[in-house]
VOMARLUM-197300 format. One record per residue: residue number from 1; chain; x, y, z of N, C-alpha, C in turn; residue in three letters. Coordinates in pm, whole numbers, plus 50000, padded with zeros to 5 digits. Example, Ala and Ser with C-alpha at 12.3 -4.5 7.8 and 13.67 -1.06 7.14 Angstrom:
! VOMARLUM-197300
     i   ch     nxx     nyy     nzz    caxx    cayy    cazz     cxx     cyy     czz    aa
     1    A   51319   49431   50780   51230   49550   50780   51320   49670   50780   Ala
     2    A   51285   49775   50708   51367   49894   50714   51290   50003   50787   Ser
***
This chain:
! VOMARLUM-197300
     i   ch     nxx     nyy     nzz    caxx    cayy    cazz     cxx     cyy     czz    aa
     1    A   02578   28338   52061   02666   28370   52161   02730   28520   52124   Met
     2    A   02766   28559   52255   02856   28675   52217   03003   28675   52172   Asn
     3    A   03030   28771   52069   03158   28756   52018   03243   28926   52077   Ile
     4    A   03302   28937   52177   03342   29032   52176   03546   29100   52112   Arg
     5    A   03506   29210   52002   03631   29242   51936   03708   29375   52040   Cys
     6    A   03770   29363   52083   03851   29431   52175   03958   29534   52060   Phe
     7    A   03941   29678   52059   04006   29752   51905   04118   29822   52030   Leu
     8    A   04179   29889   51954   04264   29980   52001   04339   30074   51900   Phe
     9    A   04315   30209   51920   04332   30331   51821   04449   30279   51751   Asp
    10    A   04460   30251   51587   04544   30205   51522   04504   30039   51470   Gly
    11    A   04422   30046   51510   04425   29854   51462   04372   29863   51323   Phe
    12    A   04386   29733   51250   04403   29727   51118   04232   29680   51058   Glu
    13    A   04182   29797   50976   04067   29747   50987   04002   29607   50900   Thr
    14    A   04107   29518   50834   04069   29450   50736   04084   29327   50897   Leu
    15    A   04130   29332   50956   04152   29277   51094   04071   29214   51173   Asp
    16    A   03896   29357   51163   03875   29339   51232   03738   29304   51121   Leu
    17    A   03681   29373   51061   03581   29355   50928   03582   29264   50909   Phe
    18    A   03714   29190   50846   03726   29051   50781   03607   28949   50861   Gly
    19    A   03697   28917   50953   03610   28810   51043   03480   28858   51112   Pro
    20    A   03437   28992   51149   03279   29094   51125   03212   28980   51068   Ala
    21    A   03250   29030   50899   03216   29015   50814   03130   28876   50816   Glu
    22    A   03182   28737   50851   03140   28646   50858   03078   28564   50990   Ile
    23    A   03132   28638   51110   03039   28652   51184   02867   28721   51197   Phe
    24    A   02882   28787   51106   02780   28917   51132   02643   28802   50984   Gly
    25    A   02708   28753   50937   02646   28621   50864   02548   28511   50935   Gln
    26    A   02615   28456   51044   02536   28417   51143   02455   28447   51223   Ala
    27    A   02321   28467   51243   02225   28498   51333   02278   28443   51503   Ala
    28    A   02372   28340   51499   02391   28289   51617   02450   28373   51705   Glu
    29    A   02521   28413   51633   02675   28560   51715   02612   28682   51728   Tyr
    30    A   02624   28756   51849   02611   28884   51853   02749   28979   51894   Arg
    31    A   02771   29036   51771   02917   29129   51786   02907   29227   51883   Leu
    32    A   03003   29278   51955   03008   29412   52081   03162   29408   52061   Asn
    33    A   03206   29584   51995   03271   29606   52040   03392   29732   52162   Tyr
    34    A   03480   29659   52196   03475   29699   52350   03666   29768   52283   Ile
    35    A   03706   29841   52389   03816   29914   52410   03805   29953   52608   Ser
    36    A   03940   29977   52615   03985   30017   52740   03916   30076   52806   Ala
    37    A   03889   30203   52727   03844   30329   52812   03707   30320   52757   Gly
    38    A   03647   30248   52665   03514   30265   52579   03488   30407   52507   Gly
    39    A   03413   30427   52418   03401   30520   52345   03480   30498   52190   Gly
    40    A   03511   30621   52094   03568   30605   51965   03724   30628   51953   Ser
    41    A   03723   30477   51854   03863   30426   51855   03866   30442   51690   Val
    42    A   03964   30471   51668   04005   30462   51479   04093   30439   51428   Thr
    43    A   04084   30348   51336   04227   30209   51254   04299   30317   51254   Ser
    44    A   04394   30223   51158   04516   30253   51107   04461   30359   50967   Ala
    45    A   04315   30276   50922   04333   30374   50753   04222   30463   50816   Gln
    46    A   04231   30478   50936   04085   30627   50984   03961   30592   50963   Gly
    47    A   03890   30494   50985   03781   30411   51012   03760   30455   51143   Val
    48    A   03658   30494   51204   03622   30505   51358   03487   30449   51360   Arg
    49    A   03498   30391   51526   03340   30295   51517   03386   30285   51704   Ile
    50    A   03262   30312   51772   03234   30330   51883   03222   30215   51962   Glu
    51    A   03256   30225   52066   03293   30114   52163   03235   30100   52305   Thr
    52    A   03222   29969   52366   03156   29964   52498   03329   29954   52610   Asp
    53    A   03314   30026   52698   03390   29986   52788   03455   29856   52844   Pro
    54    A   03554   29785   52831   03627   29673   52867   03586   29636   53046   Leu
    55    A   03516   29558   53028   03464   29542   53215   03617   29542   53302   Ser
    56    A   03584   29639   53432   03704   29648   53510   03729   29563   53596   Ser
    57    A   03876   29527   53630   03911   29477   53721   03987   29370   53694   Gly
    58    A   04089   29301   53810   04139   29211   53751   04081   29051   53747   Val
    59    A   03937   29061   53789   03890   28945   53788   03809   28965   53683   Ser
    60    A   03797   29019   53585   03727   29004   53444   03751   28933   53375   Ala
    61    A   03881   28885   53359   03915   28773   53283   03904   28630   53330   Gly
    62    A   03897   28672   53455   03813   28554   53525   03686   28506   53538   Ile
    63    A   03583   28623   53467   03463   28577   53477   03444   28536   53342   Asp
    64    A   03543   28598   53226   03495   28609   53096   03547   28403   53082   Met
    65    A   03681   28388   53106   03706   28270   53126   03618   28114   53181   Ala
    66    A   03542   28198   53283   03440   28129   53312   03322   28072   53251   Leu
    67    A   03279   28214   53190   03223   28187   53075   03221   28145   52952   Gly
    68    A   03338   28101   52902   03353   28051   52800   03355   27932   52829   Phe
    69    A   03375   27852   52975   03375   27723   53002   03219   27721   53005   Ile
    70    A   03110   27812   53051   03013   27783   53046   02915   27772   52943   Ala
    71    A   02979   27846   52837   02889   27835   52661   02973   27696   52642   Asp
    72    A   03101   27636   52687   03126   27506   52609   03096   27359   52661   Arg
    73    A   03091   27402   52796   03071   27270   52867   02961   27266   53014   His
    74    A   02861   27421   52969   02758   27394   53096   02772   27497   53198   Gly
    75    A   02679   27568   53236   02696   27626   53372   02761   27557   53496   Arg
    76    A   02695   27445   53482   02721   27356   53629   02872   27322   53623   Ser
    77    A   02933   27307   53516   03099   27321   53493   03180   27421   53525   Arg
    78    A   03115   27538   53484   03167   27665   53544   03176   27703   53692   Ala
    79    A   03039   27695   53738   03012   27705   53877   03129   27621   53946   Ala
    80    A   03139   27465   53900   03204   27372   53931   03385   27445   53982   Glu
    81    A   03395   27479   53870   03571   27532   53853   03557   27699   53984   Ile
    82    A   03449   27769   53936   03486   27876   54028   03461   27837   54170   Ala
    83    A   03379   27719   54195   03363   27695   54393   03540   27595   54408   Ala
    84    A   03628   27556   54309   03698   27501   54336   03843   27572   54366   His
    85    A   03810   27684   54298   03934   27795   54337   03867   27898   54427   Ile
    86    A   03758   27884   54467   03716   28004   54562   03699   28111   54531   Glu
    87    A   03655   28095   54415   03607   28259   54378   03416   28252   54334   Tyr
    88    A   03425   28415   54398   03282   28392   54376   03261   28474   54189   Ile
    89    A   03196   28408   54129   03159   28444   54009   03070   28559   53919   Trp
    90    A   03080   28618   53870   03009   28712   53827   03006   28721   53741   Asn
    91    A   02841   28595   53688   02795   28558   53560   02749   28611   53443   Ser
    92    A   02679   28766   53545   02613   28827   53416   02713   28924   53395   Asp
    93    A   02739   28895   53229   02793   28967   53177   02726   29150   53150   Met
    94    A   02593   29209   53185   02593   29308   53169   02592   29359   53306   Asp
    95    A   02630   29319   53367   02654   29356   53523   02793   29355   53563   Arg
    96    A   02832   29523   53537   02981   29521   53639   02986   29618   53764   Asp
    97    A   03021   29551   53867   02941   29629   53990   03099   29764   54020   Pro
    98    A   03206   29745   53932   03297   29848   53949   03293   29928   53851   Phe
    99    A   03223   29927   53744   03222   30055   53644   03139   30137   53708   Ala
   100    A   03163   30256   53630   03058   30388   53656   02949   30351   53580   Gly
   101    A   02798   30373   53615   02681   30329   53579   02626   30261   53586   Gly
   102    A   02637   30158   53664   02594   30032   53674   02514   30009   53781   Asn
***
């Protein structure tokens, strides 16, 4: 399972790295660090970390919510919800047609 940690300049180092240490010990989880624009983000304590850009557009939140449903209840349930709300779900989190370079 992918865990995406959203960071912003001035984040508290322990707020990120405490949970990251726990999830990092479990092979089932892959940590990704993201920020609004991607690139370098610096904590309040001066720790700098490189991040990927957040998915673009309003639909990113809907896609992420459907991804959560798929992880917990299966892809068919997520697809059923997407169809019910007449939404075309981008279920490939590595493909963002609105981000540069994809």
